[in-house]
N, C-alpha and C positions, 0 to 999 in steps of 0.2 A: 504494500500500500504506500503510495507516495505521500510525503508529509504535507500537512495543510500549509498553504502559502500564508505569509504574513500579509496583513491588510494594508499594504503600502509601507514605505520606509523612506527616510531621507537618504539612505544608502543605496537605493535601487539605481542601477546604471541606466542612463538615458541614451537613446540613439541620437545621432546627429540630426536625423530627419525622420519624419513620420508622415503618414497620410492625414491623420486627424489628431490635433492636439486639443484636448478638452481642459479648459482652465476652470477649476472649481470641482472639488471632490465631494460635493454634497449629493443628495439623492438624485437630483436632476442630471448632473454630469455623469454619475456612475450608472444610472439606468440607461442613459444614452450609450455609454461605452459598452455595457453588457449587451444591449440589443444590437449594436454594431458588430460585436463579436459573433452574434448569431446569424446575421444576414449578409455578412461580407467577410472578405479576407484583408480588409484594410488594416494598416498598422496604426494602432491607437495608443496615445499617451494621455494619461490624466495627471494634471498638476494640482496639488492642494497646498495652500499657503501654510496650513497648520496641520493638526491631526484630523483624521476623519471624525465626523460629528461635532467638530468644534464650532461650526456656524449654525445657520438657521435650521438645517436638517436635523440637528441634534437637540434643538431647543423648542420644538413645537409640541402641540398636544396630541398629535398622532391621529386626529380624526379623519375619516374618509366618508364622504357622503355624496349621494346623487340628488339631494334636495337643493336644486338651484332654480333660478327663475328664468334662465335662458336655455333654449333647446340644445345649443352647441355644448354648453357646459354640462348639462345633464347627460348627454351622450358620452362625452369624454369620461365622466365619472362612472357611468355604467360600465364602460370598458375597463377603467382602472380597478373597480371593485371586482369585476370578473377575473382580471389578472391576479388580484390579491388572493382570491380563493385558492389558487394552486401554487402561490409563490413560495410558501414554506417548503413544499416538496421540490420545486424547481430550483430554489436557491440553496437548499440544504441547511436551513437555519430556522429556528422557531421565531416567527415574527410576533407571536402573541396576538394574532389577528382575531378579533372577537366582534361578531356581527350582532350587537345588542340593539342596533337601530339608533336613529336620531329622533328626538322629540322636540319640535319647535313649538313654543307657546307664544300667542299673540295677545297683547293687552289693549291694543288700540284698533280703531276701525280700519286704519290704513294697513296695519299688520294682518288683520283678519282677511282683508281683500287680497293681500299678497299670498297668503297661504291657499286661499280658494283658487286664485289664478294659477299658482304653481301646481296644485293637485290636478287641475284640468289638463295642464300641459303634460304632466307626468303620466296621467292615464292614457293620453293620446299616443305616447311613444313607449309605453310599456314599463315605466318605473312604478313599483308597487307602493306608492305613497297614499295614505288614507287620512282623511280628516277626522278629528275627534272633538267631542265636547270637553269642557273642563273636568267633568266628573269621570269621563272615560280616561282622560290623561291621569287623573289621580289613581284610577285602578291600575294603570301601567306603572306609575311611580307613587306608591301609597303615601309617602311623606311630603308630597308636593303641596304647597300652599296655593290653592287654585282660585282664591278670591281675586276678582279682577281679570281673570283669563277669559277671553272671549271665544277663542278657538285654538286648537292644537293640530299639528300635522305630524304623522309618524311614518317612517319607512324602516321596516325591519331589516333591510339589507345593508343599510349604512352601518358603520362600525368604527373601530379604533385599532391601531397597531402600535407597537412599541417602536419609536423612531430609530433607535440605535441599531438593532439587528436588521432593520430594513436597509439601512445604508451599508452595514457590514456584509449583508448577504449579496447585494449587487457587486460590491467591491471584490469579495472573495471569488465569485463565479467569473467576473470579468478577468481577474488575474489568472485564474485557471485556464481561461480561453485565450491567453496571450496578450491581454492588455497590460501595459506598463503603468503602474500607479506610483507616482513619486509624491510623498508628503513633505511638509516643511520646506516647500519650494514655491515661491510666488513668481508669477509672470508679471514683471514690473513695467514692461514696455513691449510694444509690438510695432513692426514696420512692414510695409509691403516687400515681398521678395519674389520677383518674377510674377508667376500666376498665383503664388501662395503668400505665406506670412513668415516672418522671423521673430521669434520671441526672445527677449532678454530676461534672464531669470535672476532671482535674488542670490543665487549661489555663484553668479559670475558666468554660468554656462549660457549657451544659446541653443535654441531648438527651432528647426525649420519645419513647417507643416504646409501641406496644400490647403487644408481647411483648419481654422481655429474656431472653437466654440467657446464663447464667453458665457459660462454657466455659473458665474459668481454671484448672481442675484443682487442683493443689496450692496454688494461691493463692486458691481459691474462698472461703475464710473472710473475706478482706478485704472483699469486696462484701456477703457475707451478714451480716456483723457490723453493718453500717449499718442493717439491717432487723430486727435482733434474732434472726436465724436461726442456730441452732447445729446443724450436721450432724456426724456422728461420723467423717467422713473426716479423714485427717491426712497431712502430707507425710513421706516417708521417703527419706533420701539414699541414692542408688545410684551407684556409681562404675564407670567404663569406661576402657579404655585402647586405644591403637592403636600398632602397632609399625612398624618399618622394613618396606618391601615385600620380599616374597619371590616367586620364580617360583611360578606357580599349582601348588598341591599339595593343596588342600582344597576339596572341592565342598560337602558339607553343613555346616550350622551344627550343632555338637556340643554337647549338654547332658548334664552329669553330674547325675542326679537327687539323689544323696546330698549333694553339696556346693553345688549351685546354680550351679556354673561353666558358662558358655557361651562359645563362641568360634567365629568364622567367618573366612574370608578374603575381603576385598573384591575387587572387580574390578580395583583398582589394586595388589593384592598384599599390603596390610597385614593383619595378624592383629588382629581387633577382639575384645576379650574383656571380660567382666564377671563379677562375683560380689558377693554381699552379705556383708559382714564381720560375723561373729557378735559381738554385744555392742559394736557401734560407738557413736559418740558422738552418735547421732541421737536427739533428745528428742521428735520428733513435733510440735513447735510452730512451727518456722520452716523455711523452705526453705533448706537449707544446701548450697551448690554448691561447697564447697572440696574439694580433693583431699587424699589422705592417704598417708603412707608405709605405714601399717598395711595399707591395701588392696593396695598394690603387693606387699608381702611375702606376704600371704595368697593373692592371685591367682596370683603366681608359683609358689608351692609347689604349688598344686593343678593349674595348667596343665602344669608340667613333669612332674608325676607321671602325668598322663594322656597327654602327648605329649612324651617326653624330648628329641626333636630341637629343641625350641624353647628349650632352656636357655640358649643364648648369644644369643638374640634381643634386639635393642636396642629399648627403648620410646621412642617419639617424642613421644607426647602422652597425657595422662591428664586426665580431667575427671569432673565429678559432675553429676547431675541428680536431680530428685525423682520418686519414685513417689508417686502419690496413693492412699493405702491406705484401704479401707473395712473395717469390722469383719468382714463376712462374705465379703469378696473379690469381691463383686458391685458393678457400677457403680451410681452414683446418678444416675438420669436421669428427668426429668419435672417436672411442676409442683410447686412448693414448697407444702407444706401451709399453707393459709391465705392464700397469695399466688399464685394461679394464673397471673398474668401473668409470673411469674419462673420460668423453666425451669432446672433444675440439670443440668449435664453434667460429672460429676466422679466420683472414686472408682474409677477403672479399675484400680487396683493395679498400675501399671506396664505395662499392655497396651493402653492407649487408642490408641496410635499405630497398631498393626496392625488394630484394629477400626474405625478412623475411616472408611474408605471405606463400609462397610456402615452404621455408626451415623449418619454424616452423611446418608445417604439416608433412613434410618428417621426421623430427626428432622425432616428437611425435609417428608416426607409427613405427619408428625403435625402440624407447625405449619401447613402450607398446607391440609391436607385432613382433619385429625383422624383419620388412619389410625393405629390402635393396633397396633403390632407386638407379638407375644406377649412379647418380652423386656422391653417397657416395664412390664408387670405386675410382673415380678421386680425390675426396677430402680427401682421407685417410691420416691421419697424418703420417703414416709409410712410405709414399712415399719418404721422404727426406733421408732415411737411405742409399739409394744407390747412393747419390750424385746428379748430375744434373737432372733436371726434364723438361719435355716438356712444352713449353709455347704455349697454343692453342689460347689465346684471345688477340687481339690487339685493342679492342674498349673500353679500360679503360680510362675514360675521367676525366679531372681535373688536 
């Protein structure tokens, strides 16, 4: 039996040149590398500036849902969830994927209308979302405080995974299939090199590639700036916490549409919860991963109001990570205007983790075989050149 490969190292030897250099060793970059190794014989290198799961992919809540308000996003997530069902066996690692469902609760007339509209869309395209009264929601989550809830929506196929093995699984299988994964190595500048690109690395090395994929998300401006590229995505700090473990009592991940609060219970018993603090100190220019007392107080008040039994629960860990926000809430994916050898993969507005299984496959097929998925037209980085863009999605949570 061959030894298990290490999941990337600063000591891994780099070739002088490759076909595809993926900058960013998060789940999006690694899923793309893995799928490229399946559909092509291209020489692929992944560069990660720190250790795997050091960035946004290791700092999110792990939710995966098909409850979106736009048909394209629903279909992407139906595909991602279908992939997730068999991913533990495919990647050879326990992802702790649990389909306990997502329960959205609406307290306002506008929120109620959103859930009704979404349920009609989901029914038309085969997503099994169903509407619930407040009392039915309490039957599903017995400790829920339902006063003020006008309507709820539940999809039993939505779920949660543990983020770290999700990343490790893609990395391990990509490496087994010949992908080079180099950690603790940043791509600090890029320049055109014939029909491809030349990367200058933090180690003093250089790497030539026919195609460079900027999969650094909220850090994408660092590489883009070296080429004079200015895209309108920006980082936004989002905080999460984890509590002491409790006996299992909560199956679905619960989302309050009005406050943006979401919480679930992990397979180990912890309650994992997040919320965006209104008027926080995020200036949209740097990736701020500090935690704050303001978040703890704001989340605590909203969580206890929706589930009073959690009032005495002890918080064990609190952390922050970046959403990579685009002006229209749509991802920014595809060739850079004027520099077709540089592909952008950013701007997922906090939901790239759940979309990565499907998007990695879409990108691999585009890079290897020029197959253009319909969402690539919507996500085209060139769309901002004309000014205002259409916002299709309003189910961006957190």
